[in-house]
Structure formats: structure tokens, C-alpha cells
C-alpha positions in Angstrom: -22.5 -8.3 -10.1 -21.4 -7.7 -13.6 -18.3 -9.6 -14.7 -18.3 -11.7 -11.5 -17.2 -14.8 -13.5 -14.5 -13.0 -15.5 -10.8 -13.3 -14.7 -9.2 -10.0 -14.0 -5.6 -8.8 -14.3 -6.2 -5.7 -12.1 -8.9 -4.5 -9.9 -9.3 -0.8 -9.3 -11.0 0.2 -6.1 -12.1 3.8 -5.8 -13.6 5.6 -2.8 -16.2 7.7 -4.6 -17.7 11.1 -3.5 -19.4 13.7 -5.7 -16.8 13.7 -8.5 -15.7 11.0 -11.0 -12.9 13.0 -12.6 -10.1 11.5 -10.5 -11.4 8.0 -11.4 -11.2 8.7 -15.1 -7.7 10.2 -14.7 -6.5 7.1 -12.8 -7.9 4.7 -15.3 -6.4 6.7 -18.2 -3.0 7.1 -16.6 -3.0 3.4 -15.8 -4.0 2.4 -19.3 -6.9 0.4 -17.9 -8.7 -1.7 -20.4 -9.8 -5.3 -21.1 -8.9 -7.6 -18.2 -9.3 -4.8 -15.7 -12.2 -4.2 -13.3 -13.6 -1.3 -11.3 -15.3 -1.3 -7.9 -16.5 1.9 -6.3 -17.0 2.3 -2.6 -18.9 5.0 -0.8 -20.6 5.7 2.5 -24.2 4.7 3.4 -26.7 6.2 2.7 -25.6 6.9 -0.9 -25.9 10.6 -1.8 -27.6 11.5 -5.1 -24.5 13.3 -6.3 -22.5 10.1 -5.7 -25.0 8.2 -7.9 -24.5 10.8 -10.6 -20.7 10.5 -10.4 -21.0 6.7 -10.6 -23.4 6.9 -13.6 -21.0 9.3 -15.4 -18.0 7.0 -15.0 -19.7 3.8 -16.1 -19.9 4.7 -19.8 -16.2 5.7 -19.8 -15.1 2.4 -18.3 -17.3 0.4 -20.6 -16.0 2.1 -23.8 -12.5 1.2 -22.7 -13.4 -2.4 -22.0 -13.1 -2.0 -18.2 -15.7 -4.1 -16.3 -17.7 -2.1 -13.7 -18.4 -4.3 -10.7 -20.8 -2.0 -8.9 -21.1 0.7 -6.2 -20.6 -0.7 -2.7 -22.0 1.3 0.1 -20.5 0.8 3.6 -21.4 2.1 7.1 -19.0 4.8 8.1 -19.8 4.2 11.8 -18.8 0.6 11.6 -15.3 0.4 10.2 -14.8 -3.3 10.9 -17.9 -4.1 8.9 -16.8 -1.7 6.1 -13.4 -3.4 5.9 -15.0 -6.8 5.8 -17.3 -5.7 3.0 -14.5 -4.3 0.9 -12.2 -7.3 1.3 -15.1 -9.7 0.6 -15.8 -8.0 -2.7 -12.2 -8.2 -3.7 -11.9 -11.8 -2.7 -15.0 -12.5 -4.8 -13.3 -11.4 -8.0 -11.9 -14.2 -10.0 -8.1 -14.5 -10.4 -7.2 -11.0 -9.4 -3.9 -10.6 -7.6 -3.1 -7.0 -8.3 -5.4 -4.3 -6.7 -5.1 -0.6 -7.1 -6.8 1.5 -4.4 -7.4 5.2 -5.1 -8.8 6.9 -2.0 -8.8 10.4 -3.5 -12.6 10.7 -3.4 -15.3 10.4 -0.8 -15.2 11.1 2.9 -12.8 9.9 5.5 -15.5 7.5 6.6 -14.8 5.4 3.5 -11.1 6.3 2.9 -9.9 4.8 6.2 -11.6 1.4 5.8 -10.3 1.3 2.2 -6.7 1.9 3.4 -6.9 -0.7 6.0 -8.4 -3.1 3.5 -5.4 -2.5 1.2 -3.0 -3.2 4.0 -4.7 -6.4 5.0 -4.9 -7.6 1.3 -1.1 -6.9 1.0 -0.5 -9.0 4.1 -2.6 -11.8 2.5 -0.3 -11.8 -0.5 -2.0 -9.5 -3.0 0.0 -6.9 -5.0 -1.5 -3.7 -3.7 -0.9 0.0 -4.5 -2.6 2.9 -2.9 -3.0 6.3 -4.6 -4.3 9.6 -3.4 -4.5 12.8 -5.3 -6.5 16.1 -5.3 -10.0 15.1 -6.2 -10.8 18.2 -8.2 -7.6 18.4 -10.2 -4.2 16.9 -10.8 -2.1 19.3 -8.7 -0.5 16.5 -6.7 -0.5 12.7 -6.8 1.0 10.3 -4.1 1.5 6.6 -4.3 2.1 4.1 -1.6 3.6 1.0 -3.3 3.1 -2.6 -2.5 6.8 -2.8 -1.4 5.9 -0.5 1.5 2.8 -2.3 2.5 4.7 -5.6 2.5 6.8 -4.2 5.4 4.0 -5.2 7.6 4.7 -8.8 6.8 8.5 -8.6 7.4 10.1 -10.1 10.5 12.9 -7.7 11.1 14.5 -8.7 14.4 17.9 -9.6 15.9 20.9 -9.0 13.7 19.0 -7.4 10.9 17.4 -4.9 13.2 20.8 -4.1 14.8 22.2 -3.4 11.3 19.3 -1.1 10.5 19.7 0.8 13.8 23.5 1.1 13.2 23.1 2.5 9.7 20.4 5.0 10.8 23.1 6.9 12.6 26.1 6.0 10.4 25.3 5.3 6.8 27.8 4.4 4.2 29.6 1.8 6.3 31.2 -1.2 4.6 30.5 -4.8 5.4 33.8 -5.0 7.3 33.0 -1.8 9.3 29.5 -3.1 10.2 31.0 -6.4 11.3 33.5 -4.7 13.6 31.0 -2.3 15.2 28.4 -5.1 15.9 30.9 -7.8 16.8 29.8 -10.1 14.0 31.8 -12.0 11.4 31.7 -10.6 7.9 29.9 -13.6 6.4 27.0 -13.2 8.8 26.8 -9.5 7.9 26.8 -10.3 4.2 24.0 -12.8 4.7 21.9 -10.3 6.7 22.5 -7.5 4.2 21.4 -9.8 1.4 18.1 -10.4 3.2 17.7 -6.7 3.9 18.4 -5.8 0.3 15.8 -8.3 -1.0 13.3 -6.6 1.4 14.1 -3.2 -0.1 15.5 -1.8 3.1 19.2 -1.3 2.3 21.3 -0.6 -0.8 25.0 -0.4 -1.7 26.5 2.5 -3.6 29.7 4.2 -4.2 33.2 2.9 -4.9 33.7 1.7 -1.4 30.3 -0.2 -1.7 29.0 1.5 1.4 25.7 0.4 2.8 22.8 2.9 2.9 19.2 2.7 4.1 16.4 3.1 1.7 13.5 5.3 2.6 11.7 2.2 3.9 14.8 1.1 5.8 14.9 4.5 7.5 11.3 4.0 8.5 11.9 0.6 10.0 14.9 1.9 11.9 12.8 4.7 13.3 10.1 2.3 14.4 12.7 0.1 16.1 14.0 3.2 18.0 10.5 4.0 19.1 9.8 0.5 20.3 13.1 0.5 22.2 12.2 3.8 23.9 8.8 2.4 24.9 10.3 -0.7 26.4 12.6 1.5 28.5 9.6 3.5 29.7 7.8 0.3 30.7 10.8 -0.9 32.7 11.2 2.5 34.5 7.5 2.5 35.4 
């Protein structure tokens, strides 16, 4: 594998189909250059159009100093094996701690293992971002940041979870109001809010320093409500 002994700042992992345009756009918009690497992943057997797309992007990457680490083909009917192959390739790259996944190309048979690989690498401590855009153009572009993926590693239970659930139905409460509603002392609430703020789940704003959920805080509160409903169902059954 080319560049296997190099040390990389970033590794770009692309799910590749029949077009390389989105790869070139991502590398360009990310100012990819020396110190960065590219790994392409596709389904097995590799289509001739995919080989052409890969062959077209290699010169672009090399001109910009980006090391091309090959075209990895995975079995779409064996997702566990596909995930293992992708993660093993990433782990085999020297020094990289930041991985950018772009799943805009290729089939769902490769996109799904790539997304799960990104989540597992984030849990393992890598800084991971996932991008998806329209493969044939730049009409839209979505990013799932590492801050969201790291939610899978958080242990949000007890008092912190109660605060999130409270704020999901009554945002803008002050520390004192939260303490009264939950029957906690203000120091405890301040400590829990500090932890939730560091996790990117709550924020303070306004003159009264009211506490609000971030988009990820809203998501965690929603998951907590779903889990609570399921527990009630189990008890009723």
C-alpha cells in the first residue's frame, strides 16, 4: 500500500461508485494536501466504471500531494466483514487521529459499513466527521460532526438525564429554577450543567442566563423519553 509508512494528519475515506467528482470537491474544499491520505472503498466485485473513477482521481490527489492508499473492495452481503476491513485499513495508517468519511458515492452496500466504521472509530477515540452530498453535483451537503458521534460514548444517566428531560419541555430555566423543580441543591445543578455543557448538550443564553438544550441535547432527551416509554411497556406486558 502506497504511503503505509508515512505519518498522516488526516485520512479521507470515500465510498466510491461510478463518479469521482464528489471526491475531488471534498478534497478541494478541505484543502487536502501533504500530510493527508485517501482511501477509497467500494463493493465487490469492482465495476469497470469504478476503476475508471478511481484512476481519474489518483492524478488529482498526487498533484496536490495527497497520498492515495488504494481501492478497498468489500463484500456488501457481509457487513461485519466489510466494517472490519475498513477499520483495519484505518488502524494500519501511521499516526492518523482525524478521519473524514464521505459516503456520497457508491451503493448502500458500502455506505452503511462505512458509517458504522466511522461510529466505531469515534468510540475508539478518533476524531471523525461524516459527509454526504449529492454525488453528481453540489446542490446539498450535510455533515455529521465528531461531537455528535461522541454522544455514543457519553454516560448520561441520573441527575444529568433528569435535567435534559426537564429542559426538553421547559427550556430557558435558570439554575435555581431547575434545582427547585428537581429537588436538588443549586451547587449540584451547577456541577451537572457544567458536565452537560462540556459534552455539548446544553448552553446558557440571555440576560437571565437561562439554560437551553443544543440540538444534540434535544436528541439525547428524545432518546431518554423513548427508553422510558419502552420500560413502561415492558412492565405492562
